[in-house]
C-alpha positions in Angstrom: 34.4 -35.1 -16.7 36.5 -32.1 -15.4 39.3 -31.2 -17.8 42.8 -30.0 -16.9 42.6 -26.3 -16.0 46.2 -25.4 -17.0 46.2 -23.0 -20.0 47.8 -24.7 -23.2 46.9 -21.8 -25.5 48.9 -18.7 -24.1 49.6 -17.4 -27.6 45.9 -17.1 -28.4 45.1 -14.4 -25.9 46.6 -11.6 -27.7 45.0 -12.6 -30.8 41.5 -12.9 -29.2 42.1 -9.6 -27.6 42.9 -7.9 -30.9 39.7 -9.4 -32.4 37.7 -7.8 -29.6 39.1 -4.4 -30.0 39.1 -4.3 -33.8 35.9 -6.1 -34.6 33.5 -3.5 -36.2 30.4 -2.9 -34.1 27.9 -3.2 -36.9 28.8 -6.8 -37.3 27.8 -7.7 -33.7 24.5 -8.0 -32.0 23.6 -5.2 -29.6 25.9 -5.6 -26.6 24.1 -5.3 -23.2 25.4 -2.6 -20.8 26.6 -5.1 -18.5 29.5 -5.9 -20.9 32.5 -3.4 -21.0 32.6 -2.1 -24.5 36.2 -1.1 -25.4 35.2 -0.8 -29.0 37.8 0.9 -31.4 38.5 3.5 -28.8 41.9 3.5 -26.9 41.5 1.4 -23.8 42.1 3.2 -20.4 45.6 3.2 -19.3 44.3 2.2 -15.8 43.0 -1.1 -17.3 46.0 -3.0 -18.5 44.9 -6.3 -17.0 44.3 -8.4 -20.1 42.1 -10.6 -18.0 39.3 -8.1 -18.4 39.6 -8.2 -22.2 39.4 -11.9 -22.0 36.3 -11.8 -19.9 34.8 -9.5 -22.5 35.6 -11.9 -25.3 33.9 -14.8 -23.7 30.9 -12.7 -22.7 30.4 -11.7 -26.4 30.7 -15.2 -27.6 28.1 -16.5 -25.1 25.7 -13.7 -26.1 26.0 -14.4 -29.9 25.8 -18.1 -29.5 22.8 -17.9 -27.2 21.1 -15.9 -29.7 21.4 -18.5 -32.4 21.5 -21.9 -30.4 19.9 -21.1 -27.2 21.1 -22.6 -23.9 22.6 -25.6 -25.5 24.9 -23.4 -27.6 25.8 -21.2 -24.5 26.7 -24.4 -22.5 29.1 -25.4 -25.3 30.8 -22.0 -25.0 31.3 -22.7 -21.3 32.8 -26.1 -22.0 35.1 -24.6 -24.7 36.3 -22.0 -22.1 37.2 -24.8 -19.8 38.9 -26.8 -22.6 41.0 -23.7 -23.4 42.2 -23.3 -19.9 40.5 -19.8 -19.2 38.7 -21.1 -16.1 40.4 -18.5 -13.9 38.4 -15.8 -15.8 35.3 -16.9 -14.1 36.8 -15.8 -10.8 37.4 -12.3 -12.1 35.4 -9.7 -10.0 34.0 -8.2 -13.2 32.9 -11.5 -14.8 29.4 -11.2 -13.2 27.8 -11.3 -16.7 29.7 -14.3 -17.8 29.0 -16.2 -14.5 25.2 -15.4 -14.7 24.9 -16.6 -18.3 26.7 -19.9 -17.5 24.5 -20.5 -14.6 21.4 -19.6 -16.6 22.3 -22.4 -19.2 22.7 -24.9 -16.3 19.4 -24.1 -14.3 17.1 -25.6 -16.9 18.9 -28.9 -17.2 19.5 -31.3 -14.3 22.8 -32.9 -15.6 24.3 -29.4 -16.3 23.3 -28.2 -12.9 25.0 -31.1 -11.3 28.1 -30.5 -13.3 28.1 -26.9 -12.6 27.8 -27.6 -8.9 30.9 -29.8 -8.9 32.6 -27.1 -11.0 31.8 -24.4 -8.4 33.2 -26.5 -5.6 36.4 -27.2 -7.6 36.8 -23.3 -8.0 36.4 -23.1 -4.3 39.1 -25.7 -3.7 41.6 -24.4 -6.3 41.2 -20.6 -6.4 39.5 -20.1 -3.0 36.7 -18.5 -4.9 33.1 -18.8 -3.8 30.7 -18.3 -6.5 28.8 -15.1 -5.6 25.1 -15.6 -4.7 25.0 -19.2 -6.1 22.6 -20.3 -3.5 20.3 -17.2 -4.0 20.2 -17.6 -7.8 19.7 -21.4 -7.8 17.0 -21.6 -5.1 15.1 -18.6 -6.2 15.0 -20.0 -9.7 13.4 -23.2 -8.6 11.0 -21.5 -6.2 9.9 -19.2 -9.0 9.3 -22.2 -11.3 7.3 -23.7 -8.6 9.6 -26.7 -8.5 9.6 -26.8 -4.7 11.3 -30.2 -4.3 14.3 -29.1 -6.3 14.3 -25.8 -4.4 14.5 -27.6 -1.0 17.0 -30.2 -2.3 19.3 -27.5 -3.6 18.8 -25.6 -0.4 20.2 -28.5 1.6 23.1 -29.0 -0.9 24.1 -25.4 -1.3 23.7 -24.0 2.2 26.8 -25.7 3.8 29.3 -24.5 1.2 27.6 -21.5 -0.5 25.8 -20.0 2.4 24.1 -16.6 1.7 24.4 -13.8 4.3 21.5 -13.1 6.7 20.3 -10.0 4.6 20.0 -12.1 1.4 18.4 -15.2 3.0 16.0 -13.1 4.9 14.9 -11.2 1.8 14.6 -14.4 -0.3 12.4 -15.9 2.4 10.3 -12.8 2.5 9.9 -12.5 -1.2 8.2 -15.9 -1.3 6.5 -15.7 2.0 4.1 -13.1 0.4 2.6 -16.0 -1.7 0.4 -17.7 1.0 -0.2 -20.9 -1.2 0.1 -24.1 1.0 3.0 -25.6 -1.2 5.2 -22.7 -1.1 4.6 -22.1 2.6 5.4 -25.6 3.4 8.7 -25.3 1.3 9.7 -22.1 3.1 9.0 -23.6 6.5 11.3 -26.5 5.7 14.0 -24.1 4.4 13.7 -22.0 7.6 13.9 -25.1 9.8 16.9 -26.5 8.1 19.1 -23.2 8.1 21.5 -21.9 10.6 20.1 -18.4 11.1 17.6 -17.5 13.8 17.4 -13.8 13.4 14.8 -13.6 10.7 11.8 -12.2 12.6 12.8 -8.7 11.8 13.2 -9.4 8.0 10.1 -11.4 7.3 7.4 -10.1 9.6 7.9 -6.4 9.0 8.1 -6.7 5.2 5.0 -8.8 5.1 3.2 -6.2 7.3 4.4 -3.4 5.0 3.1 -5.2 2.1 -0.3 -5.2 3.6 -0.5 -8.9 4.6 -0.8 -9.0 8.3 -2.2 -12.7 8.2 0.9 -14.2 6.7 2.9 -11.8 9.2 1.0 -13.3 12.2 1.5 -16.8 11.0 5.3 -16.4 10.4 5.4 -14.6 13.9 4.1 -17.7 15.6 6.6 -19.8 13.6 9.6 -17.7 14.5 8.6 -17.6 18.3 8.3 -21.4 18.3 12.0 -21.5 17.2 13.1 -18.8 19.7 13.6 -16.4 16.9 12.4 -13.0 18.5 12.0 -9.5 17.4 15.0 -7.3 18.0 14.6 -4.3 15.9 12.5 -1.3 15.7 11.5 -2.3 12.2 9.0 -4.6 13.8 7.3 -1.8 15.9 4.6 -0.9 13.3 3.5 -4.4 13.2 3.5 -4.9 17.0 1.6 -1.6 17.5 -1.1 -2.9 15.0 -1.2 -6.3 16.6 -1.6 -4.9 20.2 -4.6 -2.8 19.1 -6.5 -4.9 16.8 -5.7 -8.3 18.2 -5.4 -7.4 21.9 -5.8 -10.9 23.1 -2.6 -12.0 21.6 0.1 -12.2 24.2 3.3 -10.5 23.2 6.7 -11.8 24.2 9.0 -9.8 26.5 11.1 -9.1 23.4 8.1 -7.6 21.6 6.9 -5.6 24.6 10.4 -4.1 24.9 10.3 -2.9 21.2 6.6 -1.7 21.5 7.5 0.3 24.7 10.6 1.8 22.8 12.9 0.2 25.2 16.5 1.9 25.3 18.1 -1.4 24.6 16.5 -2.1 21.2 19.2 -2.7 18.5 18.2 -2.1 15.0 20.1 -4.6 12.8 19.5 -2.4 9.7 21.1 0.6 11.4 23.9 -1.5 12.6 24.8 -2.6 9.1 24.5 0.8 7.8 26.9 2.5 10.3 29.7 2.0 7.8 28.2 4.6 5.5 28.1 8.1 7.1 26.4 9.6 4.1 23.4 11.6 5.2 21.6 11.0 1.9 21.5 7.3 2.3 18.3 5.7 0.8 15.3 5.3 3.1 13.7 1.9 3.2 14.2 -1.6 4.7 17.7 -2.2 3.5 20.9 -0.4 2.8 21.9 0.8 -0.7 24.7 -1.8 -0.7 22.3 -4.6 -0.2 19.6 -3.5 -2.6 22.4 -3.0 -5.3 23.3 -6.7 -4.9 19.7 -7.6 -5.0 19.1 -5.7 -8.2 22.3 -7.2 -9.7 21.1 -10.7 -9.3 20.1 -12.2 -12.7 17.7 -14.8 -11.0 14.9 -12.3 -11.2 13.9 -9.9 -13.8 14.6 -6.2 -13.3 10.8 -5.4 -13.3 10.1 -8.0 -10.7 13.1 -7.1 -8.5 12.1 -3.4 -8.5 8.3 -4.3 -7.6 9.4 -6.7 -5.1 11.8 -4.2 -3.2 9.0 -1.6 -3.3 6.7 -4.0 -1.8 9.2 -4.6 0.9 9.5 -1.1 1.8 12.1 0.4 -0.5 11.3 4.2 -1.1 14.6 5.7 -2.3 17.2 4.2 -4.7 20.8 5.1 -4.1 23.7 5.2 -6.6 24.9 1.7 -6.2 21.3 0.3 -6.7 20.8 2.5 -9.8 24.1 1.3 -11.1 23.0 -2.4 -10.7 19.7 -1.8 -12.3 21.2 0.0 -15.4 23.8 -2.7 -15.8 21.0 -5.2 -16.7 19.7 -3.2 -19.6 20.8 -3.1 -23.2 20.9 0.5 -23.9 19.9 4.0 -22.7 16.3 3.4 -23.6 16.1 0.3 -21.4 17.4 2.5 -18.5 14.8 5.0 -19.1 12.1 2.2 -19.0 13.3 1.2 -15.6 13.4 4.8 -14.4 9.8 5.2 -15.5 8.8 2.1 -13.6 10.7 3.3 -10.5 8.8 6.8 -10.7 5.5 5.2 -11.3 5.9 3.2 -8.0 6.7 6.5 -6.2 10.3 5.5 -5.6 12.7 8.5 -5.4 16.1 8.6 -7.0 18.7 9.8 -4.3 19.9 13.4 -5.0 23.5 12.2 -5.7 25.8 13.3 -8.4 26.2 9.7 -9.8 22.5 9.3 -9.9 21.9 12.6 -11.5 24.6 11.9 -14.2 23.1 8.4 -15.0 19.6 9.7 -15.2 20.7 12.6 -17.5 22.7 10.4 -19.9 19.9 7.9 -20.2 17.3 10.6 -20.9 19.6 12.1 -23.6 20.0 8.6 -25.2 23.8 8.7 -24.8 24.5 4.9 -24.8 28.2 5.6 -24.8 28.3 7.8 -21.8 25.9 5.5 -19.9 28.2 2.5 -20.6 31.3 4.5 -19.6 29.7 5.7 -16.4 28.6 2.2 -15.4 31.9 0.7 -16.1 33.9 3.6 -14.5 36.5 2.4 -11.9 35.5 5.4 -9.7 33.2 4.3 -7.0 29.7 6.0 -7.2 30.2 7.6 -3.8 33.4 9.2 -4.8 31.6 11.4 -7.3 30.2 13.5 -4.5 33.6 15.0 -3.7 34.3 18.0 -6.1 38.0 17.8 -5.4 38.2 14.1 -6.3 36.4 14.7 -9.5 38.8 17.5 -10.4 41.8 15.3 -9.6 40.4 12.5 -11.7 39.8 14.9 -14.6 43.3 16.2 -14.4 44.8 12.8 -14.3 42.6 11.7 -17.4 43.9 14.6 -19.4 47.6 13.8 -18.5 47.2 10.2 -19.6 45.2 11.2 -22.7 42.2 9.0 -21.7 39.8 10.9 -23.7 36.8 8.8 -22.9 37.3 9.2 -19.1 37.9 12.9 -19.7 34.8 13.4 -21.7 32.8 11.5 -19.0 34.0 13.6 -16.1 33.5 16.8 -18.0 29.9 15.8 -18.7 29.4 15.0 -14.9 31.1 18.3 -14.0 28.7 20.2 -16.4 25.7 18.6 -14.7 27.0 19.6 -11.2 27.2 23.2 -12.3 23.6 23.2 -13.5 21.1 24.9 -11.2 19.0 22.0 -9.8 15.4 21.8 -10.8 12.7 21.7 -8.2 11.9 18.0 -8.1 11.0 15.4 -5.6 10.9 16.4 -2.0 11.7 20.1 -2.6 8.6 20.3 -4.9 6.5 18.6 -2.3 7.7 20.8 0.4 7.0 24.0 -1.6 3.5 22.9 -2.7 2.5 21.9 0.8 3.9 25.3 2.0 1.8 27.0 -0.6 -1.3 24.9 0.4 -0.7 25.9 4.0 -0.6 29.6 3.0 -3.8 29.3 0.9 -5.5 27.7 3.9 -4.8 30.7 6.0 -6.9 33.0 3.7 -10.6 33.2 3.2 -12.5 31.1 0.7 -11.2 27.9 -1.0 -10.4 29.1 -4.6 -6.7 29.4 -3.9 -6.8 26.0 -2.2 -8.4 24.4 -5.2 -5.6 25.8 -7.5 -2.8 24.3 -5.3 -4.6 21.0 -5.1 -4.8 20.9 -8.9 -1.1 21.5 -9.1 -0.5 18.8 -6.6 -2.6 16.3 -8.4 -1.1 17.1 -11.8 2.5 16.8 -10.4 1.6 13.7 -8.3 2.6 15.4 -5.0 1.0 14.1 -1.7 -0.5 16.4 0.9 0.9 16.5 4.4 -1.2 15.3 7.2 -1.3 18.7 9.0 -2.5 20.4 5.8 -5.2 17.8 5.4 -6.5 18.3 9.0 -6.7 22.0 8.6 -8.5 21.7 5.1 -11.0 19.1 6.5 -11.9 21.5 9.4 -12.4 24.3 7.0 -14.6 22.2 4.8 -16.8 20.8 7.7 -17.1 24.1 9.7 -20.7 24.4 8.9 -21.7 20.9 8.5 -22.8 18.7 11.2 -24.7 15.4 11.6 -28.0 17.0 10.8 -28.9 19.2 7.8 -29.8 22.8 8.5 -33.3 23.9 7.8 -31.9 27.3 6.6 -30.1 25.6 3.8 -33.0 23.7 2.7 -35.2 26.8 2.6 -32.6 28.5 0.4 -31.6 25.6 -1.9 -34.6 23.3 -1.7 -35.1 20.0 0.0 -32.3 17.6 -0.7 -30.0 20.3 -1.9 -26.9 21.5 -0.2 -23.9 22.9 -2.1 -21.9 22.8 1.1 -22.5 19.1 1.5 -21.6 18.5 -2.1 -18.4 20.3 -1.8 -17.5 18.5 1.3 -18.1 15.1 -0.3 -15.9 16.0 -3.3 -13.0 17.4 -1.1 -13.1 14.7 1.5 -12.6 12.1 -1.2 -9.9 14.1 -3.0 -8.1 14.6 0.3 -8.3 10.9 1.2 -6.8 9.9 -2.1 -3.5 11.8 -1.1 -2.9 8.9 1.4 -3.5 10.8 4.5 -5.6 9.7 7.4 -9.3 11.1 7.5 -11.1 10.9 10.9 -14.0 8.5 10.5 -16.5 11.1 12.0 -16.2 13.1 8.8 -17.4 10.2 6.7 -20.3 9.6 9.2 -21.2 13.3 9.0 -21.5 13.0 5.2 -23.5 9.7 5.4 -25.9 11.1 8.0 -26.6 14.2 5.9 -27.1 12.1 2.8 -29.5 9.8 4.6 -31.4 12.5 6.3 -31.9 14.3 3.0 -33.1 11.1 1.3 -30.3 11.0 -1.2 -29.9 7.2 -1.1 -28.2 6.8 -4.5 -25.5 9.3 -3.5 -25.4 7.4 -0.2 -24.8 4.2 -1.9 -22.0 5.7 -4.1 -20.2 7.4 -1.2 -20.3 4.2 0.8 -18.6 2.4 -2.1 -16.0 5.0 -2.4 -15.2 4.8 1.3 -14.9 1.0 1.2 -12.6 1.4 -1.8 -10.3 3.7 0.3 -9.9 0.9 2.9 -9.4 -1.9 0.4 -6.9 -0.6 -2.1 -6.0 -2.8 -5.1 -2.2 -3.0 -4.7 -2.6 -3.8 -1.1 -0.2 -2.0 1.3 -0.9 0.0 4.4 -3.8 2.3 5.1 -3.3 5.3 7.5 -5.7 5.7 10.4 -6.2 8.9 12.2 -5.0 8.9 15.9 -8.6 9.8 17.0 -9.8 6.4 15.7 -6.9 4.2 16.9 -8.2 1.6 19.3 -6.4 1.5 22.7 -3.8 -1.2 23.2 -4.6 -4.4 24.8 -2.6 -3.6 28.0 -3.8 -0.1 28.1 -6.1 0.9 30.9 -9.9 1.3 30.0 -10.1 4.9 30.9 -9.6 6.2 27.3 -11.7 9.0 26.1 -12.3 7.2 22.8 -15.8 6.2 23.9 -16.9 9.7 23.8 -15.3 10.4 20.6 -16.6 7.3 19.0 -20.1 7.7 20.3 -21.2 10.9 18.7 -23.3 9.2 16.0 -24.9 6.9 18.7 -25.7 9.7 21.0 -27.3 11.5 17.9 -29.3 8.5 17.0 -30.5 7.8 20.5 -31.8 11.4 20.8 -33.4 11.1 17.4 -35.2 7.9 18.4 -36.7 9.5 21.3 -39.1 11.5 19.3 -37.0 14.6 18.8 -37.9 17.0 16.0 -36.9 16.2 12.4 -34.4 19.0 12.1 -32.2 20.7 14.8 -30.1 23.7 14.5 -26.3 23.1 14.6 -25.7 24.9 17.9 -28.0 22.5 19.7 -26.2 19.5 18.5 -22.7 20.9 19.2 -23.9 21.5 22.7 -25.4 18.1 22.9 -22.2 16.6 21.7 -20.1 18.4 24.3 -18.5 20.6 21.7 -18.0 24.3 21.7 -18.4 26.4 18.4 -14.7 26.4 17.9 -14.4 22.6 17.5 -10.6 22.3 17.4 -10.2 24.1 20.6 -12.6 21.7 22.4 -10.8 18.7 20.9 -7.4 19.8 21.7 -7.7 19.2 25.5 -8.9 15.6 24.9 -6.3 15.2 22.1 -3.4 15.8 24.5 -4.4 13.2 27.0 -5.7 10.8 24.3 -2.5 10.9 22.2 -0.5 9.7 25.2 -2.9 6.6 25.7 -2.7 5.9 22.1 1.1 5.5 21.8 2.1 9.0 20.8 5.5 8.4 22.2 6.4 7.0 18.8 5.9 10.4 17.3 8.4 11.7 19.7 11.1 9.4 18.4 10.0 9.4 14.8 8.1 12.4 13.7 7.3 10.5 10.3 5.6 7.7 12.1 2.0 7.2 11.0 -0.2 4.5 12.4 -1.4 2.3 9.7 -3.6 -0.9 9.2 -2.8 -3.5 6.5 -5.1 -3.9 3.5 -5.9 -7.4 4.4 -7.5 -6.6 7.7 -11.2 -7.7 7.2 -13.9 -5.1 7.5 -15.6 -7.5 10.0 -12.9 -6.7 12.5 -14.7 -4.7 15.2 -12.0 -2.1 15.4 -11.7 -1.7 11.5 -12.5 1.9 10.6 -15.1 0.6 8.2 -16.9 -1.2 11.0 -16.9 2.0 13.1 -18.3 4.1 10.3 -21.1 1.6 9.4 -21.9 0.8 13.1 -25.2 -0.7 14.4 -26.6 2.9 14.9 -25.9 3.9 11.3 -27.4 0.6 10.0 -30.6 1.2 11.9 -30.7 4.8 10.8 -30.4 3.6 7.1 -33.4 1.5 7.5 -35.5 4.2 9.2 -34.6 6.9 6.8 -35.3 4.9 3.7 -38.5 3.4 5.0 -40.0 6.5 6.5 -39.1 8.9 3.6 -40.1 6.5 0.8 -43.5 5.7 2.7 -44.3 9.3 2.4 -43.9 9.3 -1.5 -45.8 7.4 -4.1 -44.4 3.9 -5.0 -42.1 3.6 -7.9 -43.5 2.2 -11.2 -41.1 -0.7 -11.1 -42.4 -1.8 -7.7 -46.1 -1.4 -8.8 -45.3 -3.4 -12.1 -43.4 -6.1 -10.3 -40.4 -5.6 -12.6 -37.1 -6.9 -11.4 -35.2 -4.1 -9.5 -31.8 -2.8 -10.5 -31.1 0.4 -8.6 -31.3 1.0 -4.8 -34.3 3.2 -5.1 -36.1 0.7 -7.4 -36.5 -1.5 -4.1 -38.9 1.3 -2.8 -39.5 0.8 0.9 -36.7 -1.9 1.0 -34.1 0.5 -0.5 -32.3 0.6 3.0 -32.3 -3.0 3.2 -30.7 -3.2 -0.3 -28.0 -0.8 0.7 -27.0 -2.9 3.7 -27.1 -6.0 1.6 -24.6 -4.4 -1.0 -22.4 -3.3 1.9 -22.5 -6.9 3.3 -21.5 -8.2 -0.1 -18.4 -5.9 0.0 -17.3 -7.3 3.3 -19.1 -4.9 5.8 -20.4 -6.8 8.8 -24.2 -6.4 8.8 -26.1 -8.1 11.5 -29.2 -9.8 10.1 -31.0 -9.9 13.3 -30.6 -6.0 13.6 -31.9 -5.5 10.1 -34.8 -7.8 10.8 -36.0 -6.3 14.1 -35.5 -2.8 12.6 -37.6 -3.7 9.6 -40.4 -5.1 11.7 -40.4 -1.9 13.8 -40.6 0.3 10.7 -43.5 -1.7 9.4 -45.3 -1.4 12.7 -44.7 2.3 13.0 -46.1 2.8 9.5 -49.4 1.4 10.7 -49.7 4.1 13.5 -52.2 6.8 12.9 -50.6 10.2 11.9 -47.5 8.7 10.2 -46.8 10.4 6.9 -48.0 8.1 4.1 -48.7 8.8 0.5 -52.2 8.3 -0.8 -51.2 5.7 -3.2 -49.9 3.4 -0.4 -52.7 1.3 1.1 -52.7 -1.4 3.7 -52.3 -4.1 1.2 -48.8 -2.7 0.3 -48.0 -2.8 4.0 -49.3 -6.4 4.3 -46.9 -9.0 5.9 -47.0 -11.0 2.5 -45.9 -8.1 0.4 -43.3 -6.8 3.0 -41.9 -10.2 3.3 -41.4 -10.6 -0.4 -40.0 -7.1 -0.9 -37.6 -7.3 2.1 -36.2 -10.6 1.3 -35.8 -9.7 -2.4 -33.7 -6.7 -1.3 -31.7 -8.8 1.2 -31.0 -11.6 -1.2 -32.1 -14.4 1.1 -34.8 -15.5 3.5 -35.3 -13.0 6.4 -38.6 -13.9 8.0 -39.7 -17.6 8.7 -43.3 -17.0 7.5 -46.0 -14.4 6.8 -47.8 -15.4 10.0 -44.8 -15.0 12.1 -44.1 -11.6 10.6 -47.5 -10.5 11.3 -47.4 -11.7 15.0 -44.0 -9.8 15.5 -45.6 -6.6 13.9 -48.6 -7.1 16.3 -46.3 -7.5 19.3 -44.6 -4.2 18.6 -47.8 -2.2 18.8 -48.2 -1.9 22.7 -44.5 -0.6 22.9 -45.2 1.8 20.0 -48.2 3.3 21.5 -46.4 4.0 24.7 -43.3 5.4 22.8 -45.4 7.5 20.3 -47.9 8.6 22.8 -47.5 12.4 22.0 -47.9 11.7 18.3 -51.0 9.6 18.9 -52.4 12.2 21.3 -51.8 15.0 18.8 -53.5 13.0 16.0 -56.5 12.2 18.0 -56.7 15.8 19.2 -56.7 16.9 15.6 -59.3 14.4 14.7 -61.6 15.7 17.5 -61.1 19.3 16.3 -61.9 18.3 12.8 -65.2 16.6 14.1 -66.1 19.7 16.0 -65.5 21.9 13.0 -67.5 19.7 10.5 -70.4 18.9 12.9 -73.5 21.3 11.9 -74.8 23.6 14.6 -78.3 23.1 15.9 -80.2 26.3 15.0 -81.4 28.4 17.9 -84.9 28.2 19.3 
C-alpha cells in the first residue's frame, strides 16, 4: 500500500548527511564510480543542494544491504526510503544509480514489479516525473531472460505512459532482431505491430545488414513495407545496393529506388538529429554520441554486452559522453581500463577529445580519485574543448578554494600541454604513406618491413595501396606457369608463386577487397603444377576469408560486383569474368601444355602493361556499377554480408570456383596422377586421409571437400568430367605410368574410387559406367585426331626401324 509521501523526519537529514561525509572509507564496501564520493574532502561550493548528499546516502545503503541480503534487502531499503518521506530524491537528475538499483530489485519479482509500476505512475502524477528509460529497461530485461510473454505484456502496459523515443525503440528492436529464433521474432513482430512508430526501417534493416545478417534484414524489410514503413535515410543505401545486385528479381519500392539512385530529396534522420552538435569530431557510426551515451548508461544490459552490441550495430568511434557513461558503470579505474581494452580489441576508436584523453589517462594511471572527480564534474564534457573555459573554471576553483576541482583541472591542463602521441588515424595515415613510398621503389624488402609494422600495430592497409601491391606481386604471374621458371627451379617449384600466395593472403587479412582473378591465377598455377595439397589449403583459406567467424561485412572489389537488376546488360563484366573460361576452352582444344605469358596476355586482350589496359574498361565499368556512391562518399566500399551463401551465383566464391575451374581440377588431378605410379595406400586399399591419398580421384576429393564447405559443386558436371577423363586415359599415346594397367582403369575400380572420394553414389552401376565410357570414344577419336595420328606415325616409324633388312642378292 502506498504510504504518505510527506516528510516527517526533517531533522534526520543533517544527521545522515554528516554520517555520509565523516564515515571512514575503510569501513565501507568499494563504492562504484557511479556514486558521487564526497569522502572527508571539503564538498564543492557549487553543490550546496543537500538533496545530492541524500541521494548518495541512500545509494550507499542500498549497495551495502544488497551485498549482505540480496534483492530482498535492497527492496526493504526502497520501502524504508518511502516510509521516511524521501520519495522526491528518486526524481533527482543524479539519482540514476539509485533508480536503477530499485528497478533491479523489482524485475525478478512479479509483485514488486507491479508495485513499482504503480509507484512510477504516482511519481508522474505528483512530481510530473517520468521514470527515465523505464520501458527500455523492463522490456529488455524480460526479452533477455527469454520471458517473451512478460516482455510483450509490459510492452503493452508501459508504452502508453512511458513511451521511449524513436532512437531507443529502434535500437531495442534491432538488438534482438539479430536473434532469428522463432519465438523472439514472433514477440518482436507483435511489439512492432502494437507500437506508434512507423519509421523503423532505417534503424533495423541497415543495422542487421551491417552485422552481416542479410536474411533477417530482408525479412524485416518485407514486414516494414507491409505496414507502409519505408526507407527514408541513406543509412539503408548499402543494403539496397547489395539487394539490387545479388537479388535482382526483388522489386524495390519507389522510396528505395530514390535512395539507391541518390535522390536529392533523401533525408537522413541521423544527420537530422545530429545537427544540434556542430563539433567536427563527432563519433562516426549509426547513432549520435548523445544517444550512445544513454544506451551505455542503461543498466538493463552489462557494459560488455552493450559495447559489443553497439559495435555490431555500426559504432566505430566513442565520444566523450559515451565514454563517461561506460566509466560510470565501473567500480574503479581498473574496471575502466578493462572496458577500454574491450573497446580497442573491437577496433573502436576513442574520439580525440580533451575529456576522453583525460579519462583514459587517469584510468591508465590508476587514479581512482581523479577518475571519479572527472566523471561527476559539473562541467559538460564538450566544454573541456575550450581552453578559455578551462582557464576560467580553474581560476574560479582557486578563488573558491575548491582544491579537488582545482587539482582536476590542473591535471587536465597538463595533459593538453603534452605533445600528442601518434595513435589511431594519424598512425594509420603515416604507415600507409610509408607503404605507398616503399611501393614506388624496386623490390619488396621495404614493403615487407612496413607490412610487419602495420601488423604489429594492428593498422589496416588502404585499398589503393593493396591494389598497387597486388599488381606488383602478380606482374610476372599469369594463369599458366612459365617454362623458364620450371627449368630454373625445377618442376612444381616457383618462388614467385609462393611469394604471391603469402602476400595475397596477408593483404586480404587487412580487410581490403582482393579481385577474384588473383585467387584464380594462384589456383590455376597450383593446379597446373600438380601441387594439389597446397591447392586444397589455399582453397580453404579463401573460403575462410569469405565466411569470417564474427560475421559482419566482406568487401568486394568493384571489378567483381554484379550489375544491378535494373542495369542494362551491356556491362563489360562478362569479359572480365571470363578470362579463366577463355583460358580453359583454349586448353581443352588441344593446345600445348605450357604457353608463354605474352601469348596469354594477347589472348586475354591485355597488353603488357595491364593496369593501363584495364583503365579504359574501368572508367566505363565503374559507372555501370554504381560508382556515383564514391563521388558522394569517398569512404564507401561495396560489401556483402557474411551470411550470403556461397551457392549464390554472384558470390565471389562461386565465381572463383566456377564450372570451368571445377572441370580443370578434375582434368589436372587425373591426368597428372595417371602419369605417376599409384600411391601405396591405394594399392593396399587402406582408408585414405589426405587429398593425394585418393590417387586418380584426388580432384573429386577436393571438390567434395569444397562442397562440404558450402561451395556449389554440380554433381552432374563432376560425373561427366570423370567419365571423359577415364575415356581419355584409354586413348593410345596418353602418358601413363607403367604400374597402371587396364585393371586399375576398369569401371569397377573407378566407380569404387570415385564414389569413395565423393562420399556418395555417383554412378548407377558398373555396366552403365562402362557404356558411358564407350560412348565417349567416337567423340574423343575426333577430338584427339592429331594425337592419335602422331602416335600411330610413331608406331609405324618404330616398326620400320626394328624390321630387319633383307640382304642384297
